[in-house]
KEDRENLUM-891679 format. One line per field, with one value per residue: residue in three letters; x negated, y negated, z negated of N, C-alpha, C in turn. Coordinates in steps of 0.05 Angstrom, whole numbers. Example, Ala and Ser with C-alpha at 12.3 -4.5 7.8 and 13.67 -1.06 7.14 Angstrom:
BEGIN
residuo	(ALA,SER)
n_c1	(-264,-257)
n_c2	(114,45)
n_c3	(-156,-142)
ca_c1	(-246,-273)
ca_c2	(90,21)
ca_c3	(-156,-143)
c_c1	(-264,-258)
c_c2	(66,-1)
c_c3	(-156,-157)
***
This chain:
BEGIN
residuo	(MET,GLN,ARG,GLU,SER,GLY,SER,ILE,ARG,ARG,ALA,GLY,MET,GLY,MET,MET,LEU,LEU,PHE,TRP,VAL,ALA,PHE,ILE,GLY,LEU,GLY,SER,TRP,TRP,PHE,TYR,GLY,TYR,LEU,GLU,THR,GLN,ARG,ASN,PRO,ASN,ALA,HIS,LEU,VAL,ASN,ALA,VAL,VAL,GLY,THR,ALA,GLY,PRO,ILE,VAL,LEU,GLU,ARG,ASN,ARG,ALA,GLY,HIS,PHE,LEU,ALA,THR,GLY,ARG,ILE,ASN,GLY,GLU,PRO,VAL,GLU,PHE,LEU,LEU,ASP,THR,GLY,ALA,THR,TYR,VAL,ALA,VAL,SER,ALA,GLY,LEU,ALA,GLU,ARG,LEU,ALA,LEU,GLU,ARG,ALA,GLY,SER,ALA,TRP,PHE,ASN,THR,ALA,ASN,GLY,ARG,VAL,ARG,GLY,ASP,LEU,THR,TRP,LEU,GLU,GLU,VAL,SER,LEU,GLY,GLY,PHE,ALA,ALA,SER,ASP,VAL,ARG,GLY,SER,ILE,SER,PRO,GLY,LEU,GLU,GLY,ASP,VAL,ALA,LEU,LEU,GLY,MET,SER,PHE,LEU,ASN,ARG,PHE,ASP,ILE,GLU,ILE,ARG,ASP,ALA,ARG,MET,VAL,LEU,ARG,PRO,ALA,GLN,GLN,PRO,GLN,GLY,GLY,GLU)
n_c1	(-16,-38,-77,-46,-24,-69,-85,-42,-45,-95,-80,-42,-74,-107,-70,-54,-103,-110,-66,-81,-128,-108,-72,-108,-139,-100,-82,-129,-136,-90,-99,-146,-126,-90,-126,-154,-114,-107,-155,-157,-103,-83,-97,-66,-59,-95,-72,-34,2,-27,-3,47,101,110,92,30,26,-10,-33,-63,-120,-138,-181,-170,-180,-170,-169,-172,-160,-183,-202,-264,-285,-256,-269,-255,-258,-270,-245,-262,-225,-245,-240,-278,-321,-356,-361,-343,-373,-422,-459,-527,-531,-478,-474,-510,-485,-439,-463,-477,-500,-554,-551,-585,-611,-596,-589,-555,-511,-499,-464,-506,-547,-589,-598,-630,-602,-573,-537,-478,-433,-367,-331,-276,-233,-188,-130,-77,-22,-47,-97,-161,-203,-273,-299,-336,-391,-433,-494,-511,-563,-556,-512,-486,-471,-408,-368,-340,-342,-285,-283,-272,-278,-245,-199,-182,-144,-96,-39,-45,-19,-20,6,14,2,-2,-20,-2,-7,5,12,-23,12,18,-2,48,54,38,91)
n_c2	(24,-24,-29,-37,-86,-119,-117,-141,-191,-208,-208,-248,-291,-293,-306,-356,-383,-380,-410,-462,-471,-471,-514,-557,-556,-565,-615,-646,-643,-670,-720,-736,-741,-783,-825,-828,-846,-896,-919,-916,-933,-929,-883,-847,-866,-845,-801,-820,-822,-842,-896,-901,-943,-1005,-1045,-1043,-1032,-1049,-1034,-1067,-1043,-1020,-1052,-1098,-1099,-1087,-1025,-973,-912,-894,-881,-872,-861,-814,-790,-786,-843,-886,-951,-1017,-1071,-1131,-1194,-1232,-1209,-1203,-1159,-1089,-1059,-1011,-965,-943,-888,-871,-886,-850,-801,-807,-808,-856,-899,-944,-1011,-1056,-1109,-1154,-1214,-1219,-1255,-1244,-1230,-1220,-1248,-1264,-1214,-1166,-1125,-1072,-1071,-1039,-999,-978,-924,-913,-941,-930,-944,-931,-929,-952,-961,-979,-988,-988,-1022,-1072,-1061,-1059,-1037,-1039,-1054,-1067,-1041,-984,-915,-884,-920,-964,-1032,-1062,-1105,-1167,-1155,-1113,-1127,-1175,-1163,-1164,-1196,-1223,-1218,-1237,-1226,-1231,-1169,-1143,-1130,-1142,-1117,-1134,-1120,-1168,-1224,-1233,-1290,-1327,-1324,-1374,-1415)
n_c3	(0,-16,21,69,56,56,110,135,113,135,189,188,173,218,258,239,244,300,316,297,326,379,373,362,408,450,432,437,493,510,487,513,565,556,541,590,624,602,615,672,699,750,777,806,857,893,916,950,1012,1071,1110,1090,1076,1040,982,944,877,823,757,701,667,601,588,615,669,739,759,804,838,901,968,1003,1066,1065,1017,947,906,852,846,827,829,859,872,877,902,962,997,1001,951,935,893,898,888,897,951,973,961,993,1042,1069,1119,1122,1146,1155,1113,1058,1018,956,915,850,788,755,776,833,881,924,972,1012,1074,1100,1139,1129,1148,1137,1090,1039,1000,960,1002,1044,1095,1121,1176,1195,1155,1124,1082,1023,995,933,889,835,816,782,774,794,807,852,877,899,947,983,1038,1047,1017,1041,1078,1056,1024,961,898,831,769,702,676,724,792,857,921,987,1056,1095,1123,1190,1229,1264,1335,1385,1410)
ca_c1	(0,-56,-90,-27,-21,-94,-85,-21,-57,-115,-66,-30,-96,-115,-49,-56,-127,-104,-48,-96,-147,-91,-62,-130,-146,-79,-83,-152,-130,-70,-111,-164,-109,-80,-149,-160,-93,-112,-179,-150,-75,-76,-110,-48,-60,-112,-55,-14,-1,-33,18,73,108,114,69,15,28,-32,-31,-88,-128,-140,-201,-160,-189,-154,-184,-155,-174,-177,-221,-282,-292,-242,-278,-243,-276,-256,-251,-257,-218,-261,-235,-302,-341,-352,-359,-339,-401,-427,-485,-545,-524,-453,-480,-523,-464,-421,-479,-475,-524,-561,-550,-598,-612,-586,-589,-529,-509,-482,-462,-532,-567,-593,-611,-631,-589,-569,-510,-470,-406,-351,-313,-249,-227,-159,-119,-48,-14,-60,-124,-173,-227,-296,-300,-364,-398,-460,-506,-522,-580,-547,-489,-493,-448,-392,-347,-346,-327,-268,-285,-255,-279,-220,-176,-172,-123,-72,-31,-50,-4,-26,24,11,-15,3,-29,14,-19,23,-3,-22,30,3,9,65,41,48,116)
ca_c2	(0,-47,-30,-49,-114,-133,-119,-161,-217,-214,-214,-274,-311,-294,-321,-384,-394,-382,-433,-487,-474,-479,-541,-577,-555,-580,-643,-658,-645,-691,-746,-743,-751,-810,-844,-831,-863,-923,-929,-919,-928,-927,-860,-833,-877,-829,-781,-832,-816,-866,-903,-905,-972,-1016,-1057,-1028,-1045,-1040,-1042,-1072,-1022,-1030,-1073,-1121,-1098,-1071,-1002,-955,-891,-893,-864,-882,-840,-790,-781,-801,-863,-906,-979,-1039,-1092,-1154,-1214,-1248,-1194,-1207,-1133,-1065,-1054,-985,-961,-927,-860,-866,-887,-825,-780,-812,-807,-881,-908,-972,-1026,-1081,-1117,-1181,-1223,-1222,-1270,-1228,-1240,-1216,-1263,-1258,-1188,-1157,-1100,-1064,-1073,-1014,-999,-956,-915,-918,-946,-928,-949,-927,-920,-968,-953,-998,-977,-1006,-1042,-1080,-1054,-1065,-1019,-1059,-1042,-1073,-1024,-957,-897,-878,-940,-984,-1057,-1066,-1133,-1181,-1143,-1096,-1141,-1197,-1153,-1164,-1219,-1214,-1233,-1228,-1237,-1217,-1145,-1130,-1141,-1131,-1120,-1130,-1126,-1197,-1232,-1243,-1316,-1326,-1333,-1400,-1413)
ca_c3	(0,-18,47,87,48,65,139,141,105,156,214,184,174,246,272,231,257,328,319,294,349,401,367,365,437,465,424,450,521,513,479,535,587,547,544,618,635,592,630,700,702,778,789,823,884,910,929,967,1040,1087,1129,1077,1074,1013,969,924,851,805,729,688,648,573,587,629,697,758,767,819,854,929,983,1023,1085,1057,990,925,894,834,854,810,848,853,892,879,917,991,1010,985,942,923,882,915,884,911,979,980,960,1016,1066,1083,1133,1118,1171,1149,1085,1053,990,945,889,832,761,742,791,861,886,951,977,1040,1086,1112,1149,1118,1169,1128,1062,1034,974,962,1029,1064,1102,1140,1189,1200,1133,1117,1055,1014,976,914,868,808,809,774,771,818,811,873,876,923,952,1003,1065,1048,1005,1057,1095,1039,1007,934,877,805,748,677,677,750,817,879,947,1009,1081,1102,1144,1214,1237,1288,1360,1396,1425)
c_c1	(-17,-70,-72,-25,-45,-94,-64,-31,-77,-101,-53,-51,-106,-95,-50,-81,-123,-86,-64,-116,-131,-81,-84,-138,-126,-78,-106,-148,-111,-83,-131,-148,-98,-102,-155,-139,-97,-136,-172,-121,-65,-89,-92,-49,-76,-95,-34,-20,-5,-11,45,77,111,89,55,17,8,-27,-60,-95,-131,-160,-193,-168,-168,-172,-165,-172,-164,-196,-239,-290,-280,-249,-265,-265,-259,-265,-245,-250,-231,-257,-259,-324,-335,-346,-349,-367,-402,-455,-501,-538,-498,-457,-492,-502,-445,-436,-476,-501,-529,-562,-562,-597,-603,-590,-561,-530,-489,-480,-489,-554,-569,-608,-611,-619,-587,-540,-504,-442,-392,-331,-284,-248,-197,-153,-89,-41,-27,-89,-135,-198,-248,-297,-329,-368,-426,-469,-522,-538,-572,-524,-500,-468,-432,-368,-356,-330,-311,-266,-267,-257,-256,-196,-165,-150,-95,-65,-32,-34,-11,-8,21,-8,-12,-10,-13,-1,1,6,0,-3,13,15,26,50,53,73,117)
c_c2	(-25,-51,-44,-79,-130,-136,-139,-189,-226,-222,-242,-296,-315,-310,-350,-397,-399,-406,-459,-492,-484,-508,-562,-578,-571,-609,-658,-663,-668,-718,-755,-754,-779,-831,-849,-849,-892,-935,-934,-913,-924,-904,-845,-842,-861,-809,-793,-825,-842,-871,-906,-935,-980,-1027,-1037,-1044,-1032,-1051,-1047,-1048,-1035,-1052,-1098,-1121,-1082,-1049,-983,-935,-891,-875,-881,-858,-813,-779,-798,-818,-880,-934,-997,-1062,-1118,-1174,-1233,-1234,-1198,-1180,-1112,-1056,-1027,-983,-944,-897,-853,-867,-861,-802,-783,-811,-832,-889,-937,-987,-1054,-1088,-1146,-1188,-1227,-1238,-1254,-1241,-1238,-1231,-1254,-1232,-1182,-1129,-1093,-1067,-1045,-1018,-974,-949,-921,-922,-945,-932,-947,-917,-935,-959,-974,-984,-998,-1029,-1047,-1073,-1062,-1043,-1036,-1045,-1047,-1055,-996,-941,-895,-898,-960,-1009,-1059,-1095,-1143,-1169,-1123,-1113,-1164,-1189,-1155,-1192,-1208,-1231,-1220,-1242,-1219,-1193,-1130,-1145,-1127,-1138,-1114,-1135,-1156,-1202,-1243,-1270,-1312,-1337,-1359,-1396,-1434)
c_c3	(0,9,68,81,58,95,148,135,126,182,212,185,203,263,265,244,287,333,317,316,374,397,372,395,454,457,436,479,526,508,501,558,581,551,573,632,626,608,659,704,731,792,809,852,903,926,947,996,1055,1107,1116,1073,1045,1001,950,898,833,777,719,670,620,570,602,659,713,769,781,834,882,943,1001,1040,1077,1029,968,911,875,843,831,829,840,876,895,895,947,1005,991,977,927,912,901,912,899,941,989,981,984,1043,1083,1095,1127,1145,1166,1120,1083,1024,981,919,872,805,746,757,820,865,916,953,1006,1049,1098,1124,1138,1139,1162,1098,1058,1005,976,989,1051,1070,1122,1151,1193,1180,1126,1088,1048,994,957,892,840,798,801,772,797,821,832,869,902,929,975,1031,1068,1039,1022,1077,1081,1029,979,915,850,785,724,680,704,773,839,905,969,1035,1088,1125,1167,1222,1263,1312,1369,1413,1446)
***
């Protein structure tokens, strides 16, 4: 009888341990997802079908930036939208991963001062349901990691509206032809 009681107790302890491991594991997984959504609330845009109509609505992340996941040459890339950047700027490491060819060099004025970088052409840049071909880009030595600056060489194709914690991108209205 005592032997049965001990095995039941061990089974109960095992079940309780299994419950807590599963609880902590699922809680950690949920919390990581929550933190990731706070960091990049626009990650879902990478799955948008190019050519779908409608504006792109972006939410600010917890740090107050507009971070979104899009694509460069078909590869998923996190973009930090930067209306102060002239080009779509990528780090040297990201340029290597995307196999971007250098097409000359130039000087850039950045928040960290004047730096020399390389120019490149991006076959296609897409965000949400919009895509643009032959977008001018730069390979900037001051950038690190896999986040690219989505600059005006892409954003100038849109009318941009920023209100509170939202940015709305609509395809730029083409000027009416002479009558």
